[in-house]
CHARMM-style PDB file with segment names, atoms N, HN, CA, C and O in Angstrom:
ATOM      1  N   MET     1       0.832  -1.176   0.000  1.00  0.00      PROA
ATOM      2  CA  MET     1       0.000   0.000   0.000  1.00  0.00      PROA
ATOM      3  C   MET     1       0.881   1.245   0.000  1.00  0.00      PROA
ATOM      4  O   MET     1       1.997   1.240   0.519  1.00  0.00      PROA
ATOM      5  N   ARG     2       0.362   2.286  -0.582  1.00  0.00      PROA
ATOM      6  HN  ARG     2      -0.544   2.290  -1.004  1.00  0.00      PROA
ATOM      7  CA  ARG     2       1.088   3.550  -0.616  1.00  0.00      PROA
ATOM      8  C   ARG     2       0.312   4.605   0.156  1.00  0.00      PROA
ATOM      9  O   ARG     2      -0.917   4.656   0.115  1.00  0.00      PROA
ATOM     10  N   TYR     3       1.051   5.433   0.850  1.00  0.00      PROA
ATOM     11  HN  TYR     3       2.050   5.392   0.883  1.00  0.00      PROA
ATOM     12  CA  TYR     3       0.461   6.519   1.616  1.00  0.00      PROA
ATOM     13  C   TYR     3       1.254   7.783   1.336  1.00  0.00      PROA
ATOM     14  O   TYR     3       2.472   7.731   1.171  1.00  0.00      PROA
ATOM     15  N   ASN     4       0.576   8.908   1.281  1.00  0.00      PROA
ATOM     16  HN  ASN     4      -0.414   8.950   1.415  1.00  0.00      PROA
ATOM     17  CA  ASN     4       1.310  10.149   1.083  1.00  0.00      PROA
ATOM     18  C   ASN     4       1.676  10.748   2.445  1.00  0.00      PROA
ATOM     19  O   ASN     4       1.204  10.280   3.481  1.00  0.00      PROA
ATOM     20  N   GLU     5       2.503  11.764   2.435  1.00  0.00      PROA
ATOM     21  HN  GLU     5       2.886  12.144   1.593  1.00  0.00      PROA
ATOM     22  CA  GLU     5       3.040  12.337   3.658  1.00  0.00      PROA
ATOM     23  C   GLU     5       1.950  12.922   4.560  1.00  0.00      PROA
ATOM     24  O   GLU     5       2.019  12.780   5.780  1.00  0.00      PROA
ATOM     25  N   LYS     6       0.955  13.572   3.976  1.00  0.00      PROA
ATOM     26  HN  LYS     6       0.899  13.688   2.985  1.00  0.00      PROA
ATOM     27  CA  LYS     6      -0.131  14.158   4.777  1.00  0.00      PROA
ATOM     28  C   LYS     6      -0.943  13.075   5.495  1.00  0.00      PROA
ATOM     29  O   LYS     6      -1.330  13.255   6.650  1.00  0.00      PROA
ATOM     30  N   GLU     7      -1.197  11.967   4.825  1.00  0.00      PROA
ATOM     31  HN  GLU     7      -0.882  11.820   3.887  1.00  0.00      PROA
ATOM     32  CA  GLU     7      -1.929  10.869   5.460  1.00  0.00      PROA
ATOM     33  C   GLU     7      -1.145  10.304   6.644  1.00  0.00      PROA
ATOM     34  O   GLU     7      -1.719  10.027   7.698  1.00  0.00      PROA
ATOM     35  N   LEU     8       0.156  10.134   6.471  1.00  0.00      PROA
ATOM     36  HN  LEU     8       0.622  10.359   5.615  1.00  0.00      PROA
ATOM     37  CA  LEU     8       0.984   9.591   7.545  1.00  0.00      PROA
ATOM     38  C   LEU     8       1.101  10.563   8.713  1.00  0.00      PROA
ATOM     39  O   LEU     8       1.098  10.141   9.870  1.00  0.00      PROA
ATOM     40  N   GLN     9       1.203  11.866   8.423  1.00  0.00      PROA
ATOM     41  HN  GLN     9       1.205  12.209   7.484  1.00  0.00      PROA
ATOM     42  CA  GLN     9       1.255  12.850   9.506  1.00  0.00      PROA
ATOM     43  C   GLN     9      -0.040  12.849  10.300  1.00  0.00      PROA
ATOM     44  O   GLN     9      -0.012  12.907  11.529  1.00  0.00      PROA
ATOM     45  N   ALA    10      -1.175  12.785   9.615  1.00  0.00      PROA
ATOM     46  HN  ALA    10      -1.198  12.738   8.616  1.00  0.00      PROA
ATOM     47  CA  ALA    10      -2.466  12.739  10.301  1.00  0.00      PROA
ATOM     48  C   ALA    10      -2.583  11.467  11.138  1.00  0.00      PROA
ATOM     49  O   ALA    10      -3.078  11.508  12.265  1.00  0.00      PROA
ATOM     50  N   LEU    11      -2.137  10.358  10.601  1.00  0.00      PROA
ATOM     51  HN  LEU    11      -1.735  10.325   9.686  1.00  0.00      PROA
ATOM     52  CA  LEU    11      -2.187   9.090  11.319  1.00  0.00      PROA
ATOM     53  C   LEU    11      -1.281   9.120  12.549  1.00  0.00      PROA
ATOM     54  O   LEU    11      -1.644   8.580  13.594  1.00  0.00      PROA
ATOM     55  N   SER    12      -0.119   9.739  12.438  1.00  0.00      PROA
ATOM     56  HN  SER    12       0.176  10.178  11.589  1.00  0.00      PROA
ATOM     57  CA  SER    12       0.822   9.781  13.560  1.00  0.00      PROA
ATOM     58  C   SER    12       0.311  10.632  14.713  1.00  0.00      PROA
ATOM     59  O   SER    12       0.794  10.494  15.837  1.00  0.00      PROA
ATOM     60  N   ARG    13      -0.653  11.505  14.457  1.00  0.00      PROA
ATOM     61  HN  ARG    13      -1.045  11.617  13.544  1.00  0.00      PROA
ATOM     62  CA  ARG    13      -1.203  12.366  15.504  1.00  0.00      PROA
ATOM     63  C   ARG    13      -2.402  11.740  16.217  1.00  0.00      PROA
ATOM     64  O   ARG    13      -2.913  12.310  17.181  1.00  0.00      PROA
ATOM     65  N   GLN    14      -2.847  10.594  15.760  1.00  0.00      PROA
ATOM     66  HN  GLN    14      -2.432  10.131  14.977  1.00  0.00      PROA
ATOM     67  CA  GLN    14      -3.962   9.905  16.415  1.00  0.00      PROA
ATOM     68  C   GLN    14      -3.495   9.292  17.736  1.00  0.00      PROA
ATOM     69  O   GLN    14      -2.299   9.081  17.935  1.00  0.00      PROA
ATOM     70  N   PRO    15      -4.441   9.004  18.643  1.00  0.00      PROA
ATOM     71  CA  PRO    15      -4.060   8.366  19.911  1.00  0.00      PROA
ATOM     72  C   PRO    15      -3.382   7.015  19.665  1.00  0.00      PROA
ATOM     73  O   PRO    15      -3.781   6.258  18.780  1.00  0.00      PROA
ATOM     74  N   ALA    16      -2.365   6.732  20.456  1.00  0.00      PROA
ATOM     75  HN  ALA    16      -2.042   7.346  21.176  1.00  0.00      PROA
ATOM     76  CA  ALA    16      -1.583   5.509  20.278  1.00  0.00      PROA
ATOM     77  C   ALA    16      -2.217   4.325  20.987  1.00  0.00      PROA
ATOM     78  O   ALA    16      -2.815   4.473  22.053  1.00  0.00      PROA
ATOM     79  N   GLU    17      -2.083   3.155  20.390  1.00  0.00      PROA
ATOM     80  HN  GLU    17      -1.597   3.035  19.524  1.00  0.00      PROA
ATOM     81  CA  GLU    17      -2.477   1.923  21.055  1.00  0.00      PROA
ATOM     82  C   GLU    17      -1.429   1.560  22.108  1.00  0.00      PROA
ATOM     83  O   GLU    17      -1.763   1.108  23.202  1.00  0.00      PROA
ATOM     84  N   LEU    18      -0.170   1.764  21.763  1.00  0.00      PROA
ATOM     85  HN  LEU    18       0.102   2.132  20.873  1.00  0.00      PROA
ATOM     86  CA  LEU    18       0.963   1.589  22.682  1.00  0.00      PROA
ATOM     87  C   LEU    18       1.941   2.728  22.431  1.00  0.00      PROA
ATOM     88  O   LEU    18       2.095   3.186  21.299  1.00  0.00      PROA
ATOM     89  N   ALA    19       2.603   3.182  23.496  1.00  0.00      PROA
ATOM     90  HN  ALA    19       2.478   2.809  24.415  1.00  0.00      PROA
ATOM     91  CA  ALA    19       3.617   4.228  23.347  1.00  0.00      PROA
ATOM     92  C   ALA    19       4.683   4.031  24.419  1.00  0.00      PROA
ATOM     93  O   ALA    19       4.396   3.535  25.508  1.00  0.00      PROA
ATOM     94  N   ALA    20       5.908   4.421  24.105  1.00  0.00      PROA
ATOM     95  HN  ALA    20       6.142   4.824  23.220  1.00  0.00      PROA
ATOM     96  CA  ALA    20       7.020   4.311  25.052  1.00  0.00      PROA
ATOM     97  C   ALA    20       8.106   5.286  24.646  1.00  0.00      PROA
ATOM     98  O   ALA    20       8.157   5.742  23.504  1.00  0.00      PROA
ATOM     99  N   GLU    21       8.978   5.602  25.601  1.00  0.00      PROA
ATOM    100  HN  GLU    21       8.937   5.231  26.529  1.00  0.00      PROA
ATOM    101  CA  GLU    21      10.137   6.432  25.306  1.00  0.00      PROA
ATOM    102  C   GLU    21      11.374   5.553  25.407  1.00  0.00      PROA
ATOM    103  O   GLU    21      11.554   4.818  26.379  1.00  0.00      PROA
ATOM    104  N   LEU    22      12.222   5.638  24.391  1.00  0.00      PROA
ATOM    105  HN  LEU    22      12.076   6.234  23.602  1.00  0.00      PROA
ATOM    106  CA  LEU    22      13.431   4.817  24.341  1.00  0.00      PROA
ATOM    107  C   LEU    22      14.663   5.690  24.441  1.00  0.00      PROA
ATOM    108  O   LEU    22      14.653   6.847  24.021  1.00  0.00      PROA
ATOM    109  N   GLY    23      15.713   5.136  24.994  1.00  0.00      PROA
ATOM    110  HN  GLY    23      15.721   4.196  25.336  1.00  0.00      PROA
ATOM    111  CA  GLY    23      17.017   5.775  24.985  1.00  0.00      PROA
ATOM    112  C   GLY    23      17.941   4.972  24.089  1.00  0.00      PROA
ATOM    113  O   GLY    23      18.220   3.806  24.366  1.00  0.00      PROA
ATOM    114  N   MET    24      18.415   5.587  23.017  1.00  0.00      PROA
ATOM    115  HN  MET    24      18.188   6.535  22.792  1.00  0.00      PROA
ATOM    116  CA  MET    24      19.295   4.889  22.073  1.00  0.00      PROA
ATOM    117  C   MET    24      20.716   5.427  22.238  1.00  0.00      PROA
ATOM    118  O   MET    24      20.925   6.637  22.321  1.00  0.00      PROA
ATOM    119  N   ARG    25      21.673   4.532  22.284  1.00  0.00      PROA
ATOM    120  HN  ARG    25      21.503   3.549  22.217  1.00  0.00      PROA
ATOM    121  CA  ARG    25      23.074   4.918  22.414  1.00  0.00      PROA
ATOM    122  C   ARG    25      23.814   4.463  21.171  1.00  0.00      PROA
ATOM    123  O   ARG    25      23.507   3.413  20.608  1.00  0.00      PROA
ATOM    124  N   GLY    26      24.777   5.242  20.748  1.00  0.00      PROA
ATOM    125  HN  GLY    26      25.027   6.095  21.206  1.00  0.00      PROA
ATOM    126  CA  GLY    26      25.570   4.902  19.571  1.00  0.00      PROA
ATOM    127  C   GLY    26      26.491   3.729  19.842  1.00  0.00      PROA
ATOM    128  O   GLY    26      26.473   3.166  20.936  1.00  0.00      PROA
ATOM    129  N   PRO    27      27.301   3.352  18.855  1.00  0.00      PROA
ATOM    130  CA  PRO    27      28.171   2.186  19.001  1.00  0.00      PROA
ATOM    131  C   PRO    27      29.297   2.378  20.028  1.00  0.00      PROA
ATOM    132  O   PRO    27      29.822   1.400  20.560  1.00  0.00      PROA
ATOM    133  N   LYS    28      29.664   3.620  20.304  1.00  0.00      PROA
ATOM    134  HN  LYS    28      29.238   4.415  19.872  1.00  0.00      PROA
ATOM    135  CA  LYS    28      30.719   3.886  21.288  1.00  0.00      PROA
ATOM    136  C   LYS    28      30.098   4.008  22.671  1.00  0.00      PROA
ATOM    137  O   LYS    28      29.001   4.547  22.820  1.00  0.00      PROA
ATOM    138  N   LYS    29      30.798   3.507  23.681  1.00  0.00      PROA
ATOM    139  HN  LYS    29      31.689   3.069  23.560  1.00  0.00      PROA
ATOM    140  CA  LYS    29      30.280   3.531  25.047  1.00  0.00      PROA
ATOM    141  C   LYS    29      30.090   4.950  25.561  1.00  0.00      PROA
ATOM    142  O   LYS    29      29.224   5.184  26.404  1.00  0.00      PROA
ATOM    143  N   SER    30      30.874   5.896  25.077  1.00  0.00      PROA
ATOM    144  HN  SER    30      31.577   5.706  24.392  1.00  0.00      PROA
ATOM    145  CA  SER    30      30.773   7.274  25.566  1.00  0.00      PROA
ATOM    146  C   SER    30      29.769   8.103  24.772  1.00  0.00      PROA
ATOM    147  O   SER    30      29.674   9.312  24.979  1.00  0.00      PROA
ATOM    148  N   SER    31      29.022   7.479  23.872  1.00  0.00      PROA
ATOM    149  HN  SER    31      29.099   6.496  23.704  1.00  0.00      PROA
ATOM    150  CA  SER    31      28.057   8.200  23.050  1.00  0.00      PROA
ATOM    151  C   SER    31      26.928   8.772  23.896  1.00  0.00      PROA
ATOM    152  O   SER    31      26.591   8.244  24.956  1.00  0.00      PROA
ATOM    153  N   VAL    32      26.362   9.845  23.411  1.00  0.00      PROA
ATOM    154  HN  VAL    32      26.636  10.273  22.549  1.00  0.00      PROA
ATOM    155  CA  VAL    32      25.239  10.489  24.079  1.00  0.00      PROA
ATOM    156  C   VAL    32      23.978   9.653  23.836  1.00  0.00      PROA
ATOM    157  O   VAL    32      23.784   9.104  22.751  1.00  0.00      PROA
ATOM    158  N   VAL    33      23.139   9.566  24.850  1.00  0.00      PROA
ATOM    159  HN  VAL    33      23.297  10.011  25.731  1.00  0.00      PROA
ATOM    160  CA  VAL    33      21.882   8.836  24.716  1.00  0.00      PROA
ATOM    161  C   VAL    33      20.884   9.722  23.979  1.00  0.00      PROA
ATOM    162  O   VAL    33      20.661  10.870  24.365  1.00  0.00      PROA
ATOM    163  N   LYS    34      20.287   9.190  22.921  1.00  0.00      PROA
ATOM    164  HN  LYS    34      20.468   8.258  22.607  1.00  0.00      PROA
ATOM    165  CA  LYS    34      19.284   9.914  22.151  1.00  0.00      PROA
ATOM    166  C   LYS    34      17.912   9.415  22.577  1.00  0.00      PROA
ATOM    167  O   LYS    34      17.674   8.207  22.616  1.00  0.00      PROA
ATOM    168  N   ARG    35      17.009  10.334  22.895  1.00  0.00      PROA
ATOM    169  HN  ARG    35      17.202  11.314  22.863  1.00  0.00      PROA
ATOM    170  CA  ARG    35      15.682   9.970  23.351  1.00  0.00      PROA
ATOM    171  C   ARG    35      14.721   9.908  22.167  1.00  0.00      PROA
ATOM    172  O   ARG    35      14.733  10.795  21.313  1.00  0.00      PROA
ATOM    173  N   ARG    36      13.897   8.876  22.110  1.00  0.00      PROA
ATOM    174  HN  ARG    36      13.888   8.156  22.803  1.00  0.00      PROA
ATOM    175  CA  ARG    36      12.913   8.713  21.050  1.00  0.00      PROA
ATOM    176  C   ARG    36      11.571   8.304  21.651  1.00  0.00      PROA
ATOM    177  O   ARG    36      11.511   7.482  22.565  1.00  0.00      PROA
ATOM    178  N   LEU    37      10.507   8.883  21.128  1.00  0.00      PROA
ATOM    179  HN  LEU    37      10.555   9.551  20.385  1.00  0.00      PROA
ATOM    180  CA  LEU    37       9.163   8.468  21.474  1.00  0.00      PROA
ATOM    181  C   LEU    37       8.723   7.495  20.393  1.00  0.00      PROA
ATOM    182  O   LEU    37       8.730   7.834  19.210  1.00  0.00      PROA
ATOM    183  N   VAL    38       8.337   6.281  20.794  1.00  0.00      PROA
ATOM    184  HN  VAL    38       8.330   6.005  21.755  1.00  0.00      PROA
ATOM    185  CA  VAL    38       7.891   5.250  19.861  1.00  0.00      PROA
ATOM    186  C   VAL    38       6.402   5.055  20.082  1.00  0.00      PROA
ATOM    187  O   VAL    38       5.939   4.950  21.218  1.00  0.00      PROA
ATOM    188  N   LYS    39       5.657   5.007  18.984  1.00  0.00      PROA
ATOM    189  HN  LYS    39       6.033   5.092  18.061  1.00  0.00      PROA
ATOM    190  CA  LYS    39       4.196   5.011  19.067  1.00  0.00      PROA
ATOM    191  C   LYS    39       3.621   4.044  18.039  1.00  0.00      PROA
ATOM    192  O   LYS    39       3.994   4.083  16.867  1.00  0.00      PROA
ATOM    193  N   LEU    40       2.712   3.177  18.478  1.00  0.00      PROA
ATOM    194  HN  LEU    40       2.409   3.145  19.430  1.00  0.00      PROA
ATOM    195  CA  LEU    40       2.035   2.249  17.584  1.00  0.00      PROA
ATOM    196  C   LEU    40       0.600   2.730  17.376  1.00  0.00      PROA
ATOM    197  O   LEU    40      -0.175   2.862  18.324  1.00  0.00      PROA
ATOM    198  N   VAL    41       0.268   2.990  16.109  1.00  0.00      PROA
ATOM    199  HN  VAL    41       0.897   2.883  15.339  1.00  0.00      PROA
ATOM    200  CA  VAL    41      -1.087   3.411  15.735  1.00  0.00      PROA
ATOM    201  C   VAL    41      -1.538   2.458  14.632  1.00  0.00      PROA
ATOM    202  O   VAL    41      -0.899   2.361  13.585  1.00  0.00      PROA
ATOM    203  N   VAL    42      -2.630   1.764  14.872  1.00  0.00      PROA
ATOM    204  HN  VAL    42      -3.149   1.843  15.723  1.00  0.00      PROA
ATOM    205  CA  VAL    42      -3.155   0.726  13.987  1.00  0.00      PROA
ATOM    206  C   VAL    42      -2.021  -0.275  13.729  1.00  0.00      PROA
ATOM    207  O   VAL    42      -1.638  -0.991  14.654  1.00  0.00      PROA
ATOM    208  N   ASN    43      -1.472  -0.354  12.517  1.00  0.00      PROA
ATOM    209  HN  ASN    43      -1.783   0.228  11.766  1.00  0.00      PROA
ATOM    210  CA  ASN    43      -0.346  -1.257  12.268  1.00  0.00      PROA
ATOM    211  C   ASN    43       0.891  -0.475  11.819  1.00  0.00      PROA
ATOM    212  O   ASN    43       1.765  -1.028  11.151  1.00  0.00      PROA
ATOM    213  N   PHE    44       0.968   0.803  12.184  1.00  0.00      PROA
ATOM    214  HN  PHE    44       0.258   1.252  12.727  1.00  0.00      PROA
ATOM    215  CA  PHE    44       2.106   1.649  11.848  1.00  0.00      PROA
ATOM    216  C   PHE    44       2.899   1.962  13.112  1.00  0.00      PROA
ATOM    217  O   PHE    44       2.326   2.305  14.146  1.00  0.00      PROA
ATOM    218  N   LEU    45       4.206   1.842  13.020  1.00  0.00      PROA
ATOM    219  HN  LEU    45       4.671   1.563  12.180  1.00  0.00      PROA
ATOM    220  CA  LEU    45       5.077   2.182  14.132  1.00  0.00      PROA
ATOM    221  C   LEU    45       5.812   3.469  13.774  1.00  0.00      PROA
ATOM    222  O   LEU    45       6.548   3.519  12.789  1.00  0.00      PROA
ATOM    223  N   PHE    46       5.609   4.505  14.579  1.00  0.00      PROA
ATOM    224  HN  PHE    46       5.011   4.464  15.379  1.00  0.00      PROA
ATOM    225  CA  PHE    46       6.251   5.801  14.367  1.00  0.00      PROA
ATOM    226  C   PHE    46       7.270   6.024  15.468  1.00  0.00      PROA
ATOM    227  O   PHE    46       7.089   5.555  16.591  1.00  0.00      PROA
ATOM    228  N   TYR    47       8.345   6.742  15.151  1.00  0.00      PROA
ATOM    229  HN  TYR    47       8.493   7.124  14.238  1.00  0.00      PROA
ATOM    230  CA  TYR    47       9.217   7.205  16.224  1.00  0.00      PROA
ATOM    231  C   TYR    47       9.557   8.656  15.984  1.00  0.00      PROA
ATOM    232  O   TYR    47       9.729   9.101  14.849  1.00  0.00      PROA
ATOM    233  N   PHE    48       9.651   9.393  17.099  1.00  0.00      PROA
ATOM    234  HN  PHE    48       9.511   9.032  18.021  1.00  0.00      PROA
ATOM    235  CA  PHE    48       9.861  10.832  17.064  1.00  0.00      PROA
ATOM    236  C   PHE    48      11.064  11.204  17.906  1.00  0.00      PROA
ATOM    237  O   PHE    48      11.322  10.583  18.937  1.00  0.00      PROA
ATOM    238  N   ARG    49      11.791  12.202  17.477  1.00  0.00      PROA
ATOM    239  HN  ARG    49      11.581  12.706  16.640  1.00  0.00      PROA
ATOM    240  CA  ARG    49      12.871  12.756  18.286  1.00  0.00      PROA
ATOM    241  C   ARG    49      12.260  13.537  19.436  1.00  0.00      PROA
ATOM    242  O   ARG    49      11.258  14.229  19.258  1.00  0.00      PROA
ATOM    243  N   THR    50      12.863  13.428  20.619  1.00  0.00      PROA
ATOM    244  HN  THR    50      13.677  12.865  20.764  1.00  0.00      PROA
ATOM    245  CA  THR    50      12.384  14.209  21.752  1.00  0.00      PROA
ATOM    246  C   THR    50      13.442  15.173  22.256  1.00  0.00      PROA
ATOM    247  O   THR    50      13.126  16.049  23.061  1.00  0.00      PROA
ATOM    248  N   ASP    51      14.701  15.042  21.807  1.00  0.00      PROA
ATOM    249  HN  ASP    51      14.957  14.329  21.153  1.00  0.00      PROA
ATOM    250  CA  ASP    51      15.769  15.952  22.211  1.00  0.00      PROA
ATOM    251  C   ASP    51      15.757  17.188  21.336  1.00  0.00      PROA
ATOM    252  O   ASP    51      15.840  17.091  20.111  1.00  0.00      PROA
ATOM    253  N   GLU    52      15.654  18.347  21.962  1.00  0.00      PROA
ATOM    254  HN  GLU    52      15.587  18.425  22.956  1.00  0.00      PROA
ATOM    255  CA  GLU    52      15.667  19.602  21.216  1.00  0.00      PROA
ATOM    256  C   GLU    52      17.061  19.901  20.661  1.00  0.00      PROA
ATOM    257  O   GLU    52      17.192  20.568  19.634  1.00  0.00      PROA
ATOM    258  N   ALA    53      18.086  19.414  21.330  1.00  0.00      PROA
ATOM    259  HN  ALA    53      17.980  18.872  22.164  1.00  0.00      PROA
ATOM    260  CA  ALA    53      19.451  19.792  20.976  1.00  0.00      PROA
ATOM    261  C   ALA    53      20.056  18.952  19.848  1.00  0.00      PROA
ATOM    262  O   ALA    53      21.193  19.203  19.448  1.00  0.00      PROA
ATOM    263  N   GLU    54      19.334  17.975  19.331  1.00  0.00      PROA
ATOM    264  HN  GLU    54      18.410  17.771  19.656  1.00  0.00      PROA
ATOM    265  CA  GLU    54      19.908  17.125  18.288  1.00  0.00      PROA
ATOM    266  C   GLU    54      20.153  17.906  17.008  1.00  0.00      PROA
ATOM    267  O   GLU    54      19.360  18.768  16.629  1.00  0.00      PROA
ATOM    268  N   VAL    55      21.244  17.597  16.358  1.00  0.00      PROA
ATOM    269  HN  VAL    55      21.888  16.897  16.667  1.00  0.00      PROA
ATOM    270  CA  VAL    55      21.609  18.260  15.111  1.00  0.00      PROA
ATOM    271  C   VAL    55      20.687  17.789  13.997  1.00  0.00      PROA
ATOM    272  O   VAL    55      20.331  16.612  13.933  1.00  0.00      PROA
ATOM    273  N   GLY    56      20.302  18.706  13.125  1.00  0.00      PROA
ATOM    274  HN  GLY    56      20.591  19.662  13.177  1.00  0.00      PROA
ATOM    275  CA  GLY    56      19.491  18.339  11.984  1.00  0.00      PROA
ATOM    276  C   GLY    56      18.005  18.430  12.231  1.00  0.00      PROA
ATOM    277  O   GLY    56      17.218  18.035  11.371  1.00  0.00      PROA
ATOM    278  N   ARG    57      17.594  18.939  13.380  1.00  0.00      PROA
ATOM    279  HN  ARG    57      18.233  19.260  14.079  1.00  0.00      PROA
ATOM    280  CA  ARG    57      16.166  19.056  13.675  1.00  0.00      PROA
ATOM    281  C   ARG    57      15.560  20.171  12.838  1.00  0.00      PROA
ATOM    282  O   ARG    57      16.125  21.258  12.718  1.00  0.00      PROA
ATOM    283  N   ARG    58      14.412  19.884  12.270  1.00  0.00      PROA
ATOM    284  HN  ARG    58      13.953  19.001  12.368  1.00  0.00      PROA
ATOM    285  CA  ARG    58      13.720  20.865  11.444  1.00  0.00      PROA
ATOM    286  C   ARG    58      12.697  21.610  12.281  1.00  0.00      PROA
ATOM    287  O   ARG    58      12.227  21.105  13.301  1.00  0.00      PROA
ATOM    288  N   GLU    59      12.359  22.806  11.846  1.00  0.00      PROA
ATOM    289  HN  GLU    59      12.741  23.216  11.018  1.00  0.00      PROA
ATOM    290  CA  GLU    59      11.327  23.576  12.527  1.00  0.00      PROA
ATOM    291  C   GLU    59       9.970  22.979  12.216  1.00  0.00      PROA
ATOM    292  O   GLU    59       9.795  22.320  11.191  1.00  0.00      PROA
ATOM    293  N   GLY    60       9.005  23.209  13.101  1.00  0.00      PROA
ATOM    294  HN  GLY    60       9.146  23.744  13.933  1.00  0.00      PROA
ATOM    295  CA  GLY    60       7.656  22.733  12.858  1.00  0.00      PROA
ATOM    296  C   GLY    60       7.333  21.450  13.592  1.00  0.00      PROA
ATOM    297  O   GLY    60       6.353  20.785  13.256  1.00  0.00      PROA
ATOM    298  N   GLY    61       8.124  21.083  14.581  1.00  0.00      PROA
ATOM    299  HN  GLY    61       8.920  21.624  14.854  1.00  0.00      PROA
ATOM    300  CA  GLY    61       7.798  19.919  15.400  1.00  0.00      PROA
ATOM    301  C   GLY    61       8.459  18.657  14.890  1.00  0.00      PROA
ATOM    302  O   GLY    61       9.180  18.667  13.892  1.00  0.00      PROA
ATOM    303  N   PRO    62       8.193  17.554  15.609  1.00  0.00      PROA
ATOM    304  CA  PRO    62       8.822  16.280  15.235  1.00  0.00      PROA
ATOM    305  C   PRO    62       8.261  15.737  13.932  1.00  0.00      PROA
ATOM    306  O   PRO    62       7.104  15.975  13.585  1.00  0.00      PROA
ATOM    307  N   ARG    63       9.095  15.012  13.229  1.00  0.00      PROA
ATOM    308  HN  ARG    63      10.034  14.819  13.511  1.00  0.00      PROA
ATOM    309  CA  ARG    63       8.673  14.397  11.977  1.00  0.00      PROA
ATOM    310  C   ARG    63       8.664  12.905  12.157  1.00  0.00      PROA
ATOM    311  O   ARG    63       9.556  12.338  12.788  1.00  0.00      PROA
ATOM    312  N   ALA    64       7.678  12.285  11.616  1.00  0.00      PROA
ATOM    313  HN  ALA    64       6.953  12.746  11.104  1.00  0.00      PROA
ATOM    314  CA  ALA    64       7.539  10.833  11.738  1.00  0.00      PROA
ATOM    315  C   ALA    64       8.509  10.143  10.799  1.00  0.00      PROA
ATOM    316  O   ALA    64       8.683  10.558   9.653  1.00  0.00      PROA
ATOM    317  N   LYS    65       9.128   9.104  11.285  1.00  0.00      PROA
ATOM    318  HN  LYS    65       8.986   8.767  12.216  1.00  0.00      PROA
ATOM    319  CA  LYS    65       9.984   8.249  10.468  1.00  0.00      PROA
ATOM    320  C   LYS    65       9.228   6.951  10.262  1.00  0.00      PROA
ATOM    321  O   LYS    65       8.857   6.284  11.228  1.00  0.00      PROA
ATOM    322  N   VAL    66       9.005   6.601   9.041  1.00  0.00      PROA
ATOM    323  HN  VAL    66       9.307   7.143   8.257  1.00  0.00      PROA
ATOM    324  CA  VAL    66       8.212   5.412   8.747  1.00  0.00      PROA
ATOM    325  C   VAL    66       9.087   4.413   8.023  1.00  0.00      PROA
ATOM    326  O   VAL    66       9.709   4.740   7.013  1.00  0.00      PROA
ATOM    327  N   GLY    67       9.137   3.216   8.529  1.00  0.00      PROA
ATOM    328  HN  GLY    67       8.632   2.950   9.351  1.00  0.00      PROA
ATOM    329  CA  GLY    67       9.937   2.180   7.894  1.00  0.00      PROA
ATOM    330  C   GLY    67       9.077   1.270   7.039  1.00  0.00      PROA
ATOM    331  O   GLY    67       7.853   1.397   7.045  1.00  0.00      PROA
ATOM    332  N   GLY    68       9.656   0.408   6.347  1.00  0.00      PROA
ATOM    333  HN  GLY    68      10.651   0.304   6.342  1.00  0.00      PROA
ATOM    334  CA  GLY    68       8.935  -0.608   5.595  1.00  0.00      PROA
ATOM    335  C   GLY    68       9.019  -0.388   4.118  1.00  0.00      PROA
ATOM    336  O   GLY    68       7.930  -0.058   3.648  1.00  0.00      PROA
ATOM    337  N   GLY    69       9.831  -0.459   3.391  1.00  0.00      PROA
ATOM    338  HN  GLY    69      10.716  -0.728   3.772  1.00  0.00      PROA
ATOM    339  CA  GLY    69       9.878  -0.263   1.959  1.00  0.00      PROA
ATOM    340  C   GLY    69      11.223   0.311   1.603  1.00  0.00      PROA
ATOM    341  O   GLY    69      11.671   1.292   2.197  1.00  0.00      PROA
ATOM    342  N   GLY    70      11.836  -0.270   0.679  1.00  0.00      PROA
ATOM    343  HN  GLY    70      11.472  -1.067   0.196  1.00  0.00      PROA
ATOM    344  CA  GLY    70      13.144   0.222   0.281  1.00  0.00      PROA
ATOM    345  C   GLY    70      13.013   1.333  -0.720  1.00  0.00      PROA
ATOM    346  O   GLY    70      12.165   1.283  -1.611  1.00  0.00      PROA
ATOM    347  N   GLY    71      13.839   2.325  -0.580  1.00  0.00      PROA
ATOM    348  HN  GLY    71      14.527   2.366   0.144  1.00  0.00      PROA
ATOM    349  CA  GLY    71      13.826   3.331  -1.601  1.00  0.00      PROA
ATOM    350  C   GLY    71      13.668   4.628  -1.048  1.00  0.00      PROA
ATOM    351  OT1 GLY    71      13.636   5.614  -1.785  1.00  0.00      PROA
TER     352      GLY     71
END
């Protein structure tokens, strides 16, 4: 199935069936822990950045990262 960006953004804003916050660490032991909000809505798994200080953050709030499809 194909979904456009607006559909996925609307879906990511719906109430979650399950949600959790994860701490991800890089391959080096001294790496900074990156915080992520993980959210399951219907059969889609979204994750969002929660650290304001991360490099590369865009204005306008968190953006959903959607996996499942190469390309």
